[in-house]
Structure formats: C-alpha cells, structure tokens
mmCIF file as gemmi writes it, N, C-alpha and C atoms, coordinates in Angstrom:
data_model
loop_
_atom_site.group_PDB
_atom_site.id
_atom_site.type_symbol
_atom_site.label_atom_id
_atom_site.label_alt_id
_atom_site.label_comp_id
_atom_site.label_asym_id
_atom_site.label_entity_id
_atom_site.label_seq_id
_atom_site.pdbx_PDB_ins_code
_atom_site.Cartn_x
_atom_site.Cartn_y
_atom_site.Cartn_z
_atom_site.occupancy
_atom_site.B_iso_or_equiv
_atom_site.pdbx_formal_charge
_atom_site.auth_seq_id
_atom_site.auth_asym_id
_atom_site.pdbx_PDB_model_num
ATOM 1 N N . MET Axp A 1 ? 15.547 18.684 16.724 1 0 ? 1 A 1
ATOM 2 C CA . MET Axp A 1 ? 15.577 19.618 15.61 1 0 ? 1 A 1
ATOM 3 C C . MET Axp A 1 ? 14.911 19.008 14.376 1 0 ? 1 A 1
ATOM 4 N N . THR Axp A 2 ? 15.106 17.699 14.18 1 0 ? 2 A 1
ATOM 5 C CA . THR Axp A 2 ? 14.493 17.034 13.036 1 0 ? 2 A 1
ATOM 6 C C . THR Axp A 2 ? 12.974 17.12 13.118 1 0 ? 2 A 1
ATOM 7 N N . ALA Axp A 3 ? 12.422 16.941 14.306 1 0 ? 3 A 1
ATOM 8 C CA . ALA Axp A 3 ? 10.973 17.003 14.481 1 0 ? 3 A 1
ATOM 9 C C . ALA Axp A 3 ? 10.438 18.378 14.097 1 0 ? 3 A 1
ATOM 10 N N . ILE Axp A 4 ? 11.192 19.404 14.42 1 0 ? 4 A 1
ATOM 11 C CA . ILE Axp A 4 ? 10.767 20.766 14.072 1 0 ? 4 A 1
ATOM 12 C C . ILE Axp A 4 ? 10.788 20.946 12.562 1 0 ? 4 A 1
ATOM 13 N N . ARG Axp A 5 ? 11.837 20.445 11.908 1 0 ? 5 A 1
ATOM 14 C CA . ARG Axp A 5 ? 11.907 20.559 10.44 1 0 ? 5 A 1
ATOM 15 C C . ARG Axp A 5 ? 10.766 19.807 9.785 1 0 ? 5 A 1
ATOM 16 N N . ILE Axp A 6 ? 10.477 18.6 10.298 1 0 ? 6 A 1
ATOM 17 C CA . ILE Axp A 6 ? 9.372 17.815 9.743 1 0 ? 6 A 1
ATOM 18 C C . ILE Axp A 6 ? 8.059 18.547 9.956 1 0 ? 6 A 1
ATOM 19 N N . ALA Axp A 7 ? 7.861 19.095 11.153 1 0 ? 7 A 1
ATOM 20 C CA . ALA Axp A 7 ? 6.613 19.808 11.451 1 0 ? 7 A 1
ATOM 21 C C . ALA Axp A 7 ? 6.437 21.004 10.523 1 0 ? 7 A 1
ATOM 22 N N . ILE Axp A 8 ? 7.493 21.754 10.317 1 0 ? 8 A 1
ATOM 23 C CA . ILE Axp A 8 ? 7.424 22.914 9.41 1 0 ? 8 A 1
ATOM 24 C C . ILE Axp A 8 ? 7.149 22.44 7.99 1 0 ? 8 A 1
ATOM 25 N N . GLY Axp A 9 ? 7.839 21.374 7.579 1 0 ? 9 A 1
ATOM 26 C CA . GLY Axp A 9 ? 7.609 20.82 6.246 1 0 ? 9 A 1
ATOM 27 C C . GLY Axp A 9 ? 6.191 20.338 6.069 1 0 ? 9 A 1
ATOM 28 N N . LEU Axp A 10 ? 5.645 19.678 7.093 1 0 ? 10 A 1
ATOM 29 C CA . LEU Axp A 10 ? 4.272 19.185 7.015 1 0 ? 10 A 1
ATOM 30 C C . LEU Axp A 10 ? 3.28 20.335 6.941 1 0 ? 10 A 1
ATOM 31 N N . LEU Axp A 11 ? 3.542 21.39 7.693 1 0 ? 11 A 1
ATOM 32 C CA . LEU Axp A 11 ? 2.658 22.555 7.61 1 0 ? 11 A 1
ATOM 33 C C . LEU Axp A 11 ? 2.696 23.168 6.216 1 0 ? 11 A 1
ATOM 34 N N . LEU Axp A 12 ? 3.89 23.276 5.656 1 0 ? 12 A 1
ATOM 35 C CA . LEU Axp A 12 ? 4.03 23.811 4.303 1 0 ? 12 A 1
ATOM 36 C C . LEU Axp A 12 ? 3.325 22.922 3.298 1 0 ? 12 A 1
ATOM 37 N N . ILE Axp A 13 ? 3.555 21.629 3.404 1 0 ? 13 A 1
ATOM 38 C CA . ILE Axp A 13 ? 2.931 20.685 2.488 1 0 ? 13 A 1
ATOM 39 C C . ILE Axp A 13 ? 1.42 20.717 2.642 1 0 ? 13 A 1
ATOM 40 N N . SER Axp A 14 ? 0.947 20.768 3.897 1 0 ? 14 A 1
ATOM 41 C CA . SER Axp A 14 ? -0.493 20.811 4.146 1 0 ? 14 A 1
ATOM 42 C C . SER Axp A 14 ? -1.126 22.031 3.492 1 0 ? 14 A 1
ATOM 43 N N . SER Axp A 15 ? -0.439 23.154 3.561 1 0 ? 15 A 1
ATOM 44 C CA . SER Axp A 15 ? -0.997 24.353 2.956 1 0 ? 15 A 1
ATOM 45 C C . SER Axp A 15 ? -1.008 24.256 1.437 1 0 ? 15 A 1
ATOM 46 N N . LEU Axp A 16 ? -0.044 23.534 0.869 1 0 ? 16 A 1
ATOM 47 C CA . LEU Axp A 16 ? -0.008 23.361 -0.578 1 0 ? 16 A 1
ATOM 48 C C . LEU Axp A 16 ? -1.05 22.361 -1.052 1 0 ? 16 A 1
ATOM 49 N N . VAL Axp A 17 ? -1.259 21.318 -0.272 1 0 ? 17 A 1
ATOM 50 C CA . VAL Axp A 17 ? -2.169 20.255 -0.675 1 0 ? 17 A 1
ATOM 51 C C . VAL Axp A 17 ? -3.618 20.651 -0.442 1 0 ? 17 A 1
ATOM 52 N N . GLY Axp A 18 ? -3.869 21.421 0.613 1 0 ? 18 A 1
ATOM 53 C CA . GLY Axp A 18 ? -5.241 21.806 0.929 1 0 ? 18 A 1
ATOM 54 C C . GLY Axp A 18 ? -6.002 20.635 1.496 1 0 ? 18 A 1
ATOM 55 N N . CYS Axp A 19 ? -7.124 20.322 0.916 1 0 ? 19 A 1
ATOM 56 C CA . CYS Axp A 19 ? -7.951 19.223 1.384 1 0 ? 19 A 1
ATOM 57 C C . CYS Axp A 19 ? -7.308 17.907 0.964 1 0 ? 19 A 1
ATOM 58 N N . ARG Axp A 20 ? -7.06 17.03 1.941 1 0 ? 20 A 1
ATOM 59 C CA . ARG Axp A 20 ? -6.395 15.754 1.654 1 0 ? 20 A 1
ATOM 60 C C . ARG Axp A 20 ? -7.406 14.625 1.655 1 0 ? 20 A 1
ATOM 61 N N . ASN Axp A 21 ? -7.124 13.622 0.857 1 0 ? 21 A 1
ATOM 62 C CA . ASN Axp A 21 ? -7.912 12.403 0.906 1 0 ? 21 A 1
ATOM 63 C C . ASN Axp A 21 ? -7.258 11.446 1.905 1 0 ? 21 A 1
ATOM 64 N N . ASP Axp A 22 ? -7.901 10.314 2.178 1 0 ? 22 A 1
ATOM 65 C CA . ASP Axp A 22 ? -7.389 9.373 3.171 1 0 ? 22 A 1
ATOM 66 C C . ASP Axp A 22 ? -6.016 8.822 2.798 1 0 ? 22 A 1
ATOM 67 N N . CYS Axp A 23 ? -5.756 8.637 1.52 1 0 ? 23 A 1
ATOM 68 C CA . CYS Axp A 23 ? -4.461 8.106 1.1 1 0 ? 23 A 1
ATOM 69 C C . CYS Axp A 23 ? -3.338 9.108 1.373 1 0 ? 23 A 1
ATOM 70 N N . GLN Axp A 24 ? -3.607 10.364 1.122 1 0 ? 24 A 1
ATOM 71 C CA . GLN Axp A 24 ? -2.614 11.384 1.431 1 0 ? 24 A 1
ATOM 72 C C . GLN Axp A 24 ? -2.429 11.52 2.936 1 0 ? 24 A 1
ATOM 73 N N . GLN Axp A 25 ? -3.493 11.327 3.69 1 0 ? 25 A 1
ATOM 74 C CA . GLN Axp A 25 ? -3.39 11.381 5.147 1 0 ? 25 A 1
ATOM 75 C C . GLN Axp A 25 ? -2.509 10.24 5.659 1 0 ? 25 A 1
ATOM 76 N N . VAL Axp A 26 ? -2.581 9.073 4.998 1 0 ? 26 A 1
ATOM 77 C CA . VAL Axp A 26 ? -1.699 7.966 5.364 1 0 ? 26 A 1
ATOM 78 C C . VAL Axp A 26 ? -0.24 8.391 5.183 1 0 ? 26 A 1
ATOM 79 N N . CYS Axp A 27 ? 0.058 9.092 4.096 1 0 ? 27 A 1
ATOM 80 C CA . CYS Axp A 27 ? 1.419 9.584 3.863 1 0 ? 27 A 1
ATOM 81 C C . CYS Axp A 27 ? 1.894 10.431 5.035 1 0 ? 27 A 1
ATOM 82 N N . LEU Axp A 28 ? 1.04 11.359 5.472 1 0 ? 28 A 1
ATOM 83 C CA . LEU Axp A 28 ? 1.401 12.26 6.565 1 0 ? 28 A 1
ATOM 84 C C . LEU Axp A 28 ? 1.542 11.521 7.888 1 0 ? 28 A 1
ATOM 85 N N . GLU Axp A 29 ? 0.643 10.596 8.152 1 0 ? 29 A 1
ATOM 86 C CA . GLU Axp A 29 ? 0.698 9.831 9.403 1 0 ? 29 A 1
ATOM 87 C C . GLU Axp A 29 ? 1.958 8.954 9.442 1 0 ? 29 A 1
ATOM 88 N N . MET Axp A 30 ? 2.298 8.343 8.307 1 0 ? 30 A 1
ATOM 89 C CA . MET Axp A 30 ? 3.505 7.517 8.261 1 0 ? 30 A 1
ATOM 90 C C . MET Axp A 30 ? 4.752 8.378 8.475 1 0 ? 30 A 1
ATOM 91 N N . ALA Axp A 31 ? 4.772 9.571 7.897 1 0 ? 31 A 1
ATOM 92 C CA . ALA Axp A 31 ? 5.913 10.468 8.095 1 0 ? 31 A 1
ATOM 93 C C . ALA Axp A 31 ? 6.058 10.817 9.576 1 0 ? 31 A 1
ATOM 94 N N . ASP Axp A 32 ? 4.944 11.068 10.254 1 0 ? 32 A 1
ATOM 95 C CA . ASP Axp A 32 ? 4.984 11.356 11.685 1 0 ? 32 A 1
ATOM 96 C C . ASP Axp A 32 ? 5.514 10.158 12.464 1 0 ? 32 A 1
ATOM 97 N N . LEU Axp A 33 ? 5.02 8.969 12.128 1 0 ? 33 A 1
ATOM 98 C CA . LEU Axp A 33 ? 5.448 7.766 12.827 1 0 ? 33 A 1
ATOM 99 C C . LEU Axp A 33 ? 6.93 7.501 12.596 1 0 ? 33 A 1
ATOM 100 N N . PHE Axp A 34 ? 7.362 7.597 11.35 1 0 ? 34 A 1
ATOM 101 C CA . PHE Axp A 34 ? 8.776 7.388 11.047 1 0 ? 34 A 1
ATOM 102 C C . PHE Axp A 34 ? 9.635 8.365 11.839 1 0 ? 34 A 1
ATOM 103 N N . ASP Axp A 35 ? 9.233 9.638 11.853 1 0 ? 35 A 1
ATOM 104 C CA . ASP Axp A 35 ? 9.999 10.655 12.566 1 0 ? 35 A 1
ATOM 105 C C . ASP Axp A 35 ? 10.07 10.339 14.054 1 0 ? 35 A 1
ATOM 106 N N . SER Axp A 36 ? 8.952 9.946 14.633 1 0 ? 36 A 1
ATOM 107 C CA . SER Axp A 36 ? 8.937 9.658 16.066 1 0 ? 36 A 1
ATOM 108 C C . SER Axp A 36 ? 9.766 8.418 16.405 1 0 ? 36 A 1
ATOM 109 N N . CYS Axp A 37 ? 10.02 7.568 15.423 1 0 ? 37 A 1
ATOM 110 C CA . CYS Axp A 37 ? 10.839 6.363 15.625 1 0 ? 37 A 1
ATOM 111 C C . CYS Axp A 37 ? 12.279 6.564 15.167 1 0 ? 37 A 1
ATOM 112 N N . GLY Axp A 38 ? 12.602 7.752 14.712 1 0 ? 38 A 1
ATOM 113 C CA . GLY Axp A 38 ? 13.961 8.034 14.279 1 0 ? 38 A 1
ATOM 114 C C . GLY Axp A 38 ? 14.315 7.459 12.924 1 0 ? 38 A 1
ATOM 115 N N . VAL Axp A 39 ? 13.289 7.17 12.108 1 0 ? 39 A 1
ATOM 116 C CA . VAL Axp A 39 ? 13.508 6.628 10.766 1 0 ? 39 A 1
ATOM 117 C C . VAL Axp A 39 ? 13.484 7.79 9.773 1 0 ? 39 A 1
ATOM 118 N N . ASP Axp A 40 ? 14.485 7.852 8.918 1 0 ? 40 A 1
ATOM 119 C CA . ASP Axp A 40 ? 14.549 8.923 7.929 1 0 ? 40 A 1
ATOM 120 C C . ASP Axp A 40 ? 13.431 8.784 6.907 1 0 ? 40 A 1
ATOM 121 N N . TYR Axp A 41 ? 12.71 9.852 6.705 1 0 ? 41 A 1
ATOM 122 C CA . TYR Axp A 41 ? 11.646 9.932 5.699 1 0 ? 41 A 1
ATOM 123 C C . TYR Axp A 41 ? 11.682 11.364 5.199 1 0 ? 41 A 1
ATOM 124 N N . SER Axp A 42 ? 12.3 11.556 4.058 1 0 ? 42 A 1
ATOM 125 C CA . SER Axp A 42 ? 12.567 12.909 3.585 1 0 ? 42 A 1
ATOM 126 C C . SER Axp A 42 ? 11.302 13.623 3.122 1 0 ? 42 A 1
ATOM 127 N N . GLN Axp A 43 ? 11.395 14.923 3.053 1 0 ? 43 A 1
ATOM 128 C CA . GLN Axp A 43 ? 10.28 15.712 2.538 1 0 ? 43 A 1
ATOM 129 C C . GLN Axp A 43 ? 10.025 15.369 1.077 1 0 ? 43 A 1
ATOM 130 N N . ALA Axp A 44 ? 11.077 15.034 0.339 1 0 ? 44 A 1
ATOM 131 C CA . ALA Axp A 44 ? 10.903 14.629 -1.065 1 0 ? 44 A 1
ATOM 132 C C . ALA Axp A 44 ? 10.082 13.349 -1.15 1 0 ? 44 A 1
ATOM 133 N N . GLU Axp A 45 ? 10.344 12.383 -0.245 1 0 ? 45 A 1
ATOM 134 C CA . GLU Axp A 45 ? 9.567 11.146 -0.221 1 0 ? 45 A 1
ATOM 135 C C . GLU Axp A 45 ? 8.114 11.432 0.147 1 0 ? 45 A 1
ATOM 136 N N . LEU Axp A 46 ? 7.923 12.328 1.099 1 0 ? 46 A 1
ATOM 137 C CA . LEU Axp A 46 ? 6.567 12.694 1.505 1 0 ? 46 A 1
ATOM 138 C C . LEU Axp A 46 ? 5.813 13.365 0.355 1 0 ? 46 A 1
ATOM 139 N N . LEU Axp A 47 ? 6.47 14.294 -0.307 1 0 ? 47 A 1
ATOM 140 C CA . LEU Axp A 47 ? 5.826 14.961 -1.448 1 0 ? 47 A 1
ATOM 141 C C . LEU Axp A 47 ? 5.479 13.965 -2.55 1 0 ? 47 A 1
ATOM 142 N N . GLU Axp A 48 ? 6.375 13.019 -2.802 1 0 ? 48 A 1
ATOM 143 C CA . GLU Axp A 48 ? 6.115 11.99 -3.82 1 0 ? 48 A 1
ATOM 144 C C . GLU Axp A 48 ? 4.904 11.142 -3.43 1 0 ? 48 A 1
ATOM 145 N N . CYS Axp A 49 ? 4.837 10.76 -2.168 1 0 ? 49 A 1
ATOM 146 C CA . CYS Axp A 49 ? 3.701 9.971 -1.686 1 0 ? 49 A 1
ATOM 147 C C . CYS Axp A 49 ? 2.396 10.753 -1.845 1 0 ? 49 A 1
ATOM 148 N N . LEU Axp A 50 ? 2.424 12.024 -1.457 1 0 ? 50 A 1
ATOM 149 C CA . LEU Axp A 50 ? 1.225 12.861 -1.574 1 0 ? 50 A 1
ATOM 150 C C . LEU Axp A 50 ? 0.79 13.003 -3.028 1 0 ? 50 A 1
ATOM 151 N N . GLU Axp A 51 ? 1.766 13.2 -3.912 1 0 ? 51 A 1
ATOM 152 C CA . GLU Axp A 51 ? 1.453 13.364 -5.33 1 0 ? 51 A 1
ATOM 153 C C . GLU Axp A 51 ? 0.901 12.07 -5.932 1 0 ? 51 A 1
ATOM 154 N N . GLN Axp A 52 ? 1.529 10.941 -5.592 1 0 ? 52 A 1
ATOM 155 C CA . GLN Axp A 52 ? 1.088 9.655 -6.141 1 0 ? 52 A 1
ATOM 156 C C . GLN Axp A 52 ? -0.316 9.278 -5.665 1 0 ? 52 A 1
ATOM 157 N N . ASN Axp A 53 ? -0.727 9.84 -4.556 1 0 ? 53 A 1
ATOM 158 C CA . ASN Axp A 53 ? -2.03 9.51 -3.984 1 0 ? 53 A 1
ATOM 159 C C . ASN Axp A 53 ? -3.028 10.657 -4.099 1 0 ? 53 A 1
ATOM 160 N N . SER Axp A 54 ? -2.804 11.532 -5.044 1 0 ? 54 A 1
ATOM 161 C CA . SER Axp A 54 ? -3.675 12.705 -5.177 1 0 ? 54 A 1
ATOM 162 C C . SER Axp A 54 ? -5.05 12.373 -5.752 1 0 ? 54 A 1
ATOM 163 N N . GLU Axp A 55 ? -5.154 11.331 -6.544 1 0 ? 55 A 1
ATOM 164 C CA . GLU Axp A 55 ? -6.44 10.979 -7.153 1 0 ? 55 A 1
ATOM 165 C C . GLU Axp A 55 ? -6.673 9.468 -7.126 1 0 ? 55 A 1
ATOM 166 N N . PRO Axp A 56 ? -6.798 8.881 -5.934 1 0 ? 56 A 1
ATOM 167 C CA . PRO Axp A 56 ? -7.007 7.431 -5.866 1 0 ? 56 A 1
ATOM 168 C C . PRO Axp A 56 ? -8.418 7.043 -6.283 1 0 ? 56 A 1
ATOM 169 N N . ASP Axp A 57 ? -8.557 5.813 -6.775 1 0 ? 57 A 1
ATOM 170 C CA . ASP Axp A 57 ? -9.892 5.318 -7.104 1 0 ? 57 A 1
ATOM 171 C C . ASP Axp A 57 ? -10.598 4.881 -5.815 1 0 ? 57 A 1
ATOM 172 N N . GLU Axp A 58 ? -11.867 4.55 -5.915 1 0 ? 58 A 1
ATOM 173 C CA . GLU Axp A 58 ? -12.676 4.222 -4.728 1 0 ? 58 A 1
ATOM 174 C C . GLU Axp A 58 ? -12.114 3.018 -3.973 1 0 ? 58 A 1
ATOM 175 N N . SER Axp A 59 ? -11.641 2.016 -4.692 1 0 ? 59 A 1
ATOM 176 C CA . SER Axp A 59 ? -11.084 0.824 -4.061 1 0 ? 59 A 1
ATOM 177 C C . SER Axp A 59 ? -9.854 1.178 -3.226 1 0 ? 59 A 1
ATOM 178 N N . THR Axp A 60 ? -8.989 1.98 -3.8 1 0 ? 60 A 1
ATOM 179 C CA . THR Axp A 60 ? -7.774 2.395 -3.101 1 0 ? 60 A 1
ATOM 180 C C . THR Axp A 60 ? -8.12 3.246 -1.889 1 0 ? 60 A 1
ATOM 181 N N . LEU Axp A 61 ? -9.113 4.107 -2.023 1 0 ? 61 A 1
ATOM 182 C CA . LEU Axp A 61 ? -9.529 4.927 -0.876 1 0 ? 61 A 1
ATOM 183 C C . LEU Axp A 61 ? -9.983 4.053 0.288 1 0 ? 61 A 1
ATOM 184 N N . GLY Axp A 62 ? -10.667 2.959 -0.013 1 0 ? 62 A 1
ATOM 185 C CA . GLY Axp A 62 ? -11.103 2.044 1.036 1 0 ? 62 A 1
ATOM 186 C C . GLY Axp A 62 ? -9.926 1.422 1.774 1 0 ? 62 A 1
ATOM 187 N N . VAL Axp A 63 ? -8.91 1.047 1.02 1 0 ? 63 A 1
ATOM 188 C CA . VAL Axp A 63 ? -7.697 0.474 1.627 1 0 ? 63 A 1
ATOM 189 C C . VAL Axp A 63 ? -7.02 1.528 2.5 1 0 ? 63 A 1
ATOM 190 N N . CYS Axp A 64 ? -6.958 2.746 2.012 1 0 ? 64 A 1
ATOM 191 C CA . CYS Axp A 64 ? -6.324 3.817 2.772 1 0 ? 64 A 1
ATOM 192 C C . CYS Axp A 64 ? -7.101 4.125 4.046 1 0 ? 64 A 1
ATOM 193 N N . GLU Axp A 65 ? -8.417 4.081 3.965 1 0 ? 65 A 1
ATOM 194 C CA . GLU Axp A 65 ? -9.242 4.316 5.147 1 0 ? 65 A 1
ATOM 195 C C . GLU Axp A 65 ? -8.937 3.262 6.215 1 0 ? 65 A 1
ATOM 196 N N . ASP Axp A 66 ? -8.835 2.001 5.797 1 0 ? 66 A 1
ATOM 197 C CA . ASP Axp A 66 ? -8.477 0.932 6.728 1 0 ? 66 A 1
ATOM 198 C C . ASP Axp A 66 ? -7.085 1.157 7.313 1 0 ? 66 A 1
ATOM 199 N N . SER Axp A 67 ? -6.155 1.572 6.47 1 0 ? 67 A 1
ATOM 200 C CA . SER Axp A 67 ? -4.786 1.817 6.918 1 0 ? 67 A 1
ATOM 201 C C . SER Axp A 67 ? -4.729 2.946 7.932 1 0 ? 67 A 1
ATOM 202 N N . LEU Axp A 68 ? -5.538 3.974 7.729 1 0 ? 68 A 1
ATOM 203 C CA . LEU Axp A 68 ? -5.577 5.075 8.692 1 0 ? 68 A 1
ATOM 204 C C . LEU Axp A 68 ? -6.009 4.578 10.063 1 0 ? 68 A 1
ATOM 205 N N . GLY Axp A 69 ? -7 3.709 10.09 1 0 ? 69 A 1
ATOM 206 C CA . GLY Axp A 69 ? -7.445 3.146 11.357 1 0 ? 69 A 1
ATOM 207 C C . GLY Axp A 69 ? -6.34 2.365 12.044 1 0 ? 69 A 1
ATOM 208 N N . GLU Axp A 70 ? -5.597 1.582 11.264 1 0 ? 70 A 1
ATOM 209 C CA . GLU Axp A 70 ? -4.492 0.807 11.821 1 0 ? 70 A 1
ATOM 210 C C . GLU Axp A 70 ? -3.383 1.722 12.334 1 0 ? 70 A 1
ATOM 211 N N . LEU Axp A 71 ? -3.1 2.788 11.594 1 0 ? 71 A 1
ATOM 212 C CA . LEU Axp A 71 ? -2.076 3.738 12.036 1 0 ? 71 A 1
ATOM 213 C C . LEU Axp A 71 ? -2.492 4.442 13.322 1 0 ? 71 A 1
ATOM 214 N N . GLU Axp A 72 ? -3.764 4.799 13.426 1 0 ? 72 A 1
ATOM 215 C CA . GLU Axp A 72 ? -4.25 5.446 14.641 1 0 ? 72 A 1
ATOM 216 C C . GLU Axp A 72 ? -4.094 4.516 15.837 1 0 ? 72 A 1
ATOM 217 N N . GLU Axp A 73 ? -4.406 3.225 15.649 1 0 ? 73 A 1
ATOM 218 C CA . GLU Axp A 73 ? -4.234 2.251 16.72 1 0 ? 73 A 1
ATOM 219 C C . GLU Axp A 73 ? -2.761 2.109 17.095 1 0 ? 73 A 1
ATOM 220 N N . LEU Axp A 74 ? -1.888 2.091 16.098 1 0 ? 74 A 1
ATOM 221 C CA . LEU Axp A 74 ? -0.456 1.965 16.34 1 0 ? 74 A 1
ATOM 222 C C . LEU Axp A 74 ? 0.07 3.177 17.109 1 0 ? 74 A 1
ATOM 223 N N . MET Axp A 75 ? -0.356 4.372 16.712 1 0 ? 75 A 1
ATOM 224 C CA . MET Axp A 75 ? 0.088 5.583 17.406 1 0 ? 75 A 1
ATOM 225 C C . MET Axp A 75 ? -0.465 5.625 18.834 1 0 ? 75 A 1
ATOM 226 N N . GLU Axp A 76 ? -1.688 5.161 19.027 1 0 ? 76 A 1
ATOM 227 C CA . GLU Axp A 76 ? -2.257 5.104 20.371 1 0 ? 76 A 1
ATOM 228 C C . GLU Axp A 76 ? -1.451 4.126 21.227 1 0 ? 76 A 1
ATOM 229 N N . TYR Axp A 77 ? -1.116 2.976 20.653 1 0 ? 77 A 1
ATOM 230 C CA . TYR Axp A 77 ? -0.29 1.996 21.352 1 0 ? 77 A 1
ATOM 231 C C . TYR Axp A 77 ? 1.061 2.605 21.699 1 0 ? 77 A 1
ATOM 232 N N . LYS Axp A 78 ? 1.64 3.344 20.749 1 0 ? 78 A 1
ATOM 233 C CA . LYS Axp A 78 ? 2.943 3.972 20.973 1 0 ? 78 A 1
ATOM 234 C C . LYS Axp A 78 ? 2.867 4.96 22.118 1 0 ? 78 A 1
ATOM 235 N N . SER Axp A 79 ? 1.813 5.759 22.171 1 0 ? 79 A 1
ATOM 236 C CA . SER Axp A 79 ? 1.704 6.755 23.237 1 0 ? 79 A 1
ATOM 237 C C . SER Axp A 79 ? 1.457 6.094 24.595 1 0 ? 79 A 1
ATOM 238 N N . GLU Axp A 80 ? 0.762 4.953 24.603 1 0 ? 80 A 1
ATOM 239 C CA . GLU Axp A 80 ? 0.487 4.257 25.86 1 0 ? 80 A 1
ATOM 240 C C . GLU Axp A 80 ? 1.679 3.438 26.336 1 0 ? 80 A 1
ATOM 241 N N . SER Axp A 81 ? 2.348 2.763 25.414 1 0 ? 81 A 1
ATOM 242 C CA . SER Axp A 81 ? 3.418 1.846 25.8 1 0 ? 81 A 1
ATOM 243 C C . SER Axp A 81 ? 4.803 2.463 25.648 1 0 ? 81 A 1
ATOM 244 N N . GLY Axp A 82 ? 4.876 3.521 24.861 1 0 ? 82 A 1
ATOM 245 C CA . GLY Axp A 82 ? 6.169 4.138 24.613 1 0 ? 82 A 1
ATOM 246 C C . GLY Axp A 82 ? 6.933 3.509 23.46 1 0 ? 82 A 1
ATOM 247 N N . ASP Axp A 83 ? 6.353 2.47 22.836 1 0 ? 83 A 1
ATOM 248 C CA . ASP Axp A 83 ? 7.059 1.834 21.726 1 0 ? 83 A 1
ATOM 249 C C . ASP Axp A 83 ? 6.086 1.263 20.71 1 0 ? 83 A 1
ATOM 250 N N . ALA Axp A 84 ? 6.259 1.661 19.497 1 0 ? 84 A 1
ATOM 251 C CA . ALA Axp A 84 ? 5.55 1.051 18.379 1 0 ? 84 A 1
ATOM 252 C C . ALA Axp A 84 ? 6.513 0.919 17.212 1 0 ? 84 A 1
ATOM 253 N N . CYS Axp A 85 ? 7.739 1.331 17.445 1 0 ? 85 A 1
ATOM 254 C CA . CYS Axp A 85 ? 8.711 1.368 16.362 1 0 ? 85 A 1
ATOM 255 C C . CYS Axp A 85 ? 9.04 -0.02 15.833 1 0 ? 85 A 1
ATOM 256 N N . SER Axp A 86 ? 8.955 -1.019 16.69 1 0 ? 86 A 1
ATOM 257 C CA . SER Axp A 86 ? 9.228 -2.376 16.225 1 0 ? 86 A 1
ATOM 258 C C . SER Axp A 86 ? 8.206 -2.811 15.182 1 0 ? 86 A 1
ATOM 259 N N . GLU Axp A 87 ? 7.024 -2.2 15.213 1 0 ? 87 A 1
ATOM 260 C CA . GLU Axp A 87 ? 5.979 -2.517 14.235 1 0 ? 87 A 1
ATOM 261 C C . GLU Axp A 87 ? 6.369 -2.068 12.819 1 0 ? 87 A 1
ATOM 262 N N . LEU Axp A 88 ? 7.326 -1.154 12.725 1 0 ? 88 A 1
ATOM 263 C CA . LEU Axp A 88 ? 7.747 -0.651 11.416 1 0 ? 88 A 1
ATOM 264 C C . LEU Axp A 88 ? 8.575 -1.67 10.639 1 0 ? 88 A 1
ATOM 265 N N . GLU Axp A 89 ? 8.974 -2.752 11.297 1 0 ? 89 A 1
ATOM 266 C CA . GLU Axp A 89 ? 9.785 -3.771 10.623 1 0 ? 89 A 1
ATOM 267 C C . GLU Axp A 89 ? 9.051 -4.391 9.435 1 0 ? 89 A 1
ATOM 268 N N . GLN Axp A 90 ? 7.731 -4.311 9.414 1 0 ? 90 A 1
ATOM 269 C CA . GLN Axp A 90 ? 6.968 -4.889 8.31 1 0 ? 90 A 1
ATOM 270 C C . GLN Axp A 90 ? 7.103 -4.063 7.03 1 0 ? 90 A 1
ATOM 271 N N . TYR Axp A 91 ? 7.605 -2.844 7.154 1 0 ? 91 A 1
ATOM 272 C CA . TYR Axp A 91 ? 7.764 -1.97 5.995 1 0 ? 91 A 1
ATOM 273 C C . TYR Axp A 91 ? 9.179 -2.058 5.478 1 0 ? 91 A 1
ATOM 274 N N . ASP Axp A 92 ? 9.341 -2.054 4.173 1 0 ? 92 A 1
ATOM 275 C CA . ASP Axp A 92 ? 10.661 -2.124 3.547 1 0 ? 92 A 1
ATOM 276 C C . ASP Axp A 92 ? 11.284 -0.741 3.585 1 0 ? 92 A 1
ATOM 277 N N . MET Axp A 93 ? 12.256 -0.568 4.456 1 0 ? 93 A 1
ATOM 278 C CA . MET Axp A 93 ? 12.897 0.744 4.591 1 0 ? 93 A 1
ATOM 279 C C . MET Axp A 93 ? 14.382 0.605 4.375 1 0 ? 93 A 1
C-alpha cells in the first residue's frame, strides 16, 4: 500500500514540477530506492528536496548527473541481485 501512495504522490509531484533537472531527478530516484528498501521518506521530504534543487548552479548539476548514474547502477544491481538496501547505510537516515 505504501508503494501505491508513493507512486500516486510522485505522479502528483511530477505533474506539479513539470520538467525536472538532474538534481530533482535524484530526489525522485532516492525516494523510489528508499521505498523499495522499506525506508520512510515522506512526501514532505520529497517536496522539500525538489524545491531545494529547483535552480541548481552548473557545478551542482554536474554532481547530480554523476549521482544519477550511480543511482541507476545501484537500482540495476538491486534488480539483478535482489538487494541494494545495504548500500543505503552511507546515507544519514
């Protein structure tokens, strides 16, 4: 049920945000990863992340682009191995 609520929330947020930059995409990808690992990540936290990353400078965009690549690799690993949740230990939650 939580996954459905997150999916509906993400669709709503996506429609409000419109075109996203790479930093905002990191917010969405992290929310998906947290949800798939059973880690609480509220819609309020997601909205805050999206808002804080609405106008990043070029340097920050580069970091976010790199992070997106790492997240894609992590999600691919998760789908192949069935586990990537242990990788979340590096984040302060």
